[in-house]
C-alpha positions, -999 to 999 in steps of 0.1 A, spaced: 408 336 -166 426 309 -188 453 285 -176 481 301 -195 474 335 -179 473 319 -145 507 302 -151 525 334 -159 551 346 -133 547 315 -112 574 288 -109 549 259 -112 521 257 -138 485 245 -133 482 208 -139 452 185 -143 445 149 -133 453 153 -96 434 139 -66 434 158 -33 420 147 1 419 170 31 427 152 64 414 169 96 434 167 128 464 146 140 445 114 149 434 113 112 464 125 92 493 110 113 481 74 108 477 81 71 512 95 69 527 66 89 509 41 67 524 58 36 559 54 51 551 18 58 542 13 21 573 31 8 594 10 -16 620 33 -30 625 67 -12 610 90 13 614 128 14 606 146 47 609 184 51 597 196 85 599 228 106 588 217 140 599 184 154 601 176 191 609 144 210 577 127 221 552 100 213 544 113 178 580 117 168 589 83 182 563 67 159 577 85 128 613 77 137 605 40 141 586 40 109 614 57 91 640 33 106 619 3 95 618 17 60 655 23 59 661 -13 71 640 -24 41 664 -5 18 643 26 13 664 57 9 652 84 33 661 121 28 652 144 58 656 182 59 648 197 93 648 234 102 676 237 128 656 261 150 624 240 148 644 209 157 660 223 188 638 201 211 646 169 192 666 150 218 700 133 213 685 98 215 661 106 187 688 121 166 709 90 171 680 69 159 681 87 126 717 76 121 715 49 94 732 41 61 700 47 42 690 79 61 704 112 49 697 139 75 705 176 71 695 208 89 683 241 73 703 272 83 722 258 113 721 283 142 758 282 147 766 294 111 758 331 112 747 358 136 721 386 135 692 386 111 704 356 90 692 333 119 657 345 114 654 329 80 637 295 86 622 266 67 586 266 77 574 240 52 559 206 61 563 180 33 562 142 32 567 125 -2 566 88 -8 581 72 -40 570 102 -61 535 90 -61 520 105 -29 526 136 -9 513 151 24 516 188 29 500 212 54 506 229 87 515 201 112 546 195 131 559 163 145 549 171 181 524 157 206 504 190 205 487 176 174 479 142 188 481 141 226 475 109 245 469 127 278 446 155 267 432 146 232 405 173 237 432 199 235 448 187 202 458 216 180 432 220 152 451 213 120 448 200 84 470 180 61 464 175 24 470 141 7 481 146 -29 483 121 -58 490 129 -94 512 153 -114 515 179 -86 535 154 -66 564 161 -90 561 198 -83 565 191 -46 595 169 -53 611 196 -73 604 221 -45 620 197 -20 651 193 -43 655 231 -47 660 233 -10 678 200 -4 705 208 -29 717 238 -9 724 217 21 735 184 7 754 169 -22 735 136 -19 716 130 -51 680 118 -47 673 88 -70 639 99 -83 618 73 -102 592 78 -128 559 79 -109 530 56 -117 503 73 -137 473 85 -116 440 97 -130 423 123 -109 399 151 -116 414 180 -97 434 209 -111 463 222 -89 497 238 -86 522 246 -60 527 282 -48 557 292 -27 575 319 -7 612 323 -2 617 354 20 608 389 8 619 383 -28 595 356 -39 559 359 -26 538 338 -49 514 328 -21 506 363 -11 503 376 -47 479 347 -56 458 352 -25 454 389 -30 444 384 -66 418 358 -57 404 379 -29 400 409 -51 382 390 -78 360 369 -56 323 369 -65 306 349 -38 328 342 -8 362 345 8 368 323 39 402 329 54 416 307 81 449 313 97 466 307 131 482 341 132 463 369 116 489 396 113 483 406 76 499 431 54 481 463 45 473 449 10 456 418 24 436 438 49 424 463 22 416 434 -2 394 417 25 377 450 34 371 461 -2 357 427 -12 334 426 18 321 461 8 312 447 -26 287 423 -8 309 392 -10 307 369 21 341 375 37 349 356 69 379 352 91 384 321 111 412 326 137 422 315 171 403 325 202 416 326 238 436 294 234 467 301 214 505 295 216 513 332 211 489 355 229 507 385 214 495 376 179 459 375 191 462 411 203 478 421 170 449 405 151 424 423 173 440 456 165 424 453 130 389 442 141 372 475 142 379 485 106 372 449 93 339 447 111 329 481 100 333 470 64 312 439 69 340 413 73 327 386 97 352 374 123 350 340 141 372 331 170 377 294 175 370 284 211 376 248 221 413 244 213 442 261 195 434 267 158 466 261 139 451 255 104 459 276 73 434 275 44 417 300 22 386 295 0 377 321 -27 347 309 -47 360 276 -62 397 281 -54 414 267 -23 449 274 -10 463 254 19 497 245 32 523 258 57 519 296 51 499 317 75 502 347 51 512 368 81 540 394 79 565 372 97 560 342 75 563 363 44 594 381 55 615 353 70 602 319 60 603 293 33 567 283 29 546 264 3 509 260 -4 489 238 -27 464 257 -48 433 238 -61 405 247 -85 376 223 -82 340 228 -73 335 195 -55 367 197 -35 359 233 -26 324 223 -14 340 197 9 363 223 24 334 246 30 317 218 50 348 217 72 347 255 76 311 253 86 319 227 113 346 250 126 323 280 126 299 261 148 327 260 175 334 297 173 323 329 189 314 355 163 327 390 171 300 416 164 307 452 157 286 467 185 299 442 211 335 448 201 333 484 209 322 476 245 354 457 253 373 467 284 399 495 286 424 470 298 420 450 266 424 481 245 456 492 263 471 457 261 464 456 223 479 490 218 511 482 238 517 450 217 512 469 185 536 496 195 562 470 205 559 452 172 562 484 152 594 494 170 608 459 165 598 461 128 616 494 124 647 480 141 648 450 118 643 471 87 673 492 96 694 460 96 688 459 59 668 427 58 667 423 20 705 428 17 710 400 42 685 378 25 704 382 -9 737 374 8 721 343 24 707 331 -9 741 336 -26 758 315 1 733 288 -3 739 289 -41 
């Protein structure tokens, strides 16, 4: 498959000379992000879904205030629903002549299904030269001082090189719908890396690059498909792609949360699909020690990671973005992290799964019926028509 064919029908093309570094867990990636803010000279872009008042958010607000005091222009776009637990004192701290703060889809603007459209992206960009993207929120769950053993398991990706411009462009596409303030971009310093990458995105049901790319890669995998997500509620196409690929003899594995999760309902929805997946030789690993919130896929020498869980809710309602990478050495380093996570998992085996309790079966069935009824109700509200109206109002 050549580069030109891979670029077709995607907003952003493949680019060379990038450098990517995967940072594992809050105690690692938060200090790196804060240090980048400390080094900022010209501007900071921050787009965040979940932000809650607490120790982590205080560190970021103080770092951002210090940068603004130095004359750095700070542009912040927060999802209004995800920021509902950001307290008044913290909001006031973000009031500064050099800080421009806006909220995505304010909850008071519209009613009904429009409120379900959310900005689920997590992006930090410094001076156009460095970006951090992934699945974290600015919340103490990712770096707890009281119970560090329960930190949510998460990844963030550090990016240098041409792909940073793609992330800046993506930020600007969203920012321009909510603010008239122009971001004074600078020509980034040249950076020589060896990694090939591009940004893939979703914008509600009409633009599903991440899903389309993942399905194509899964279907064409020759050696392995390792799929990690916090909420395994996949579409029929993704389930069939995983099962068909496993039947071809490819090493297909799911890495998903175990008993510790922030949404027990989604665990039951995932388990509803276990029988067919296991029957077709898909291996399922449930992470045990803490909540697994990471989102990353490996298909041979291709990696996709970012904010998208590739679950039905994300793909229908959310803005999401992933970094796609093609590089043998980087992929091998990601596989090492997968193997470390697999060592903390319980593998679900086909024969054992069919011995589970009647209570577990009934609970799973009830949750699935509930979601199906809710899905039918939302469909009748003409979701796509509302989405088009919403996009037109933003434009």
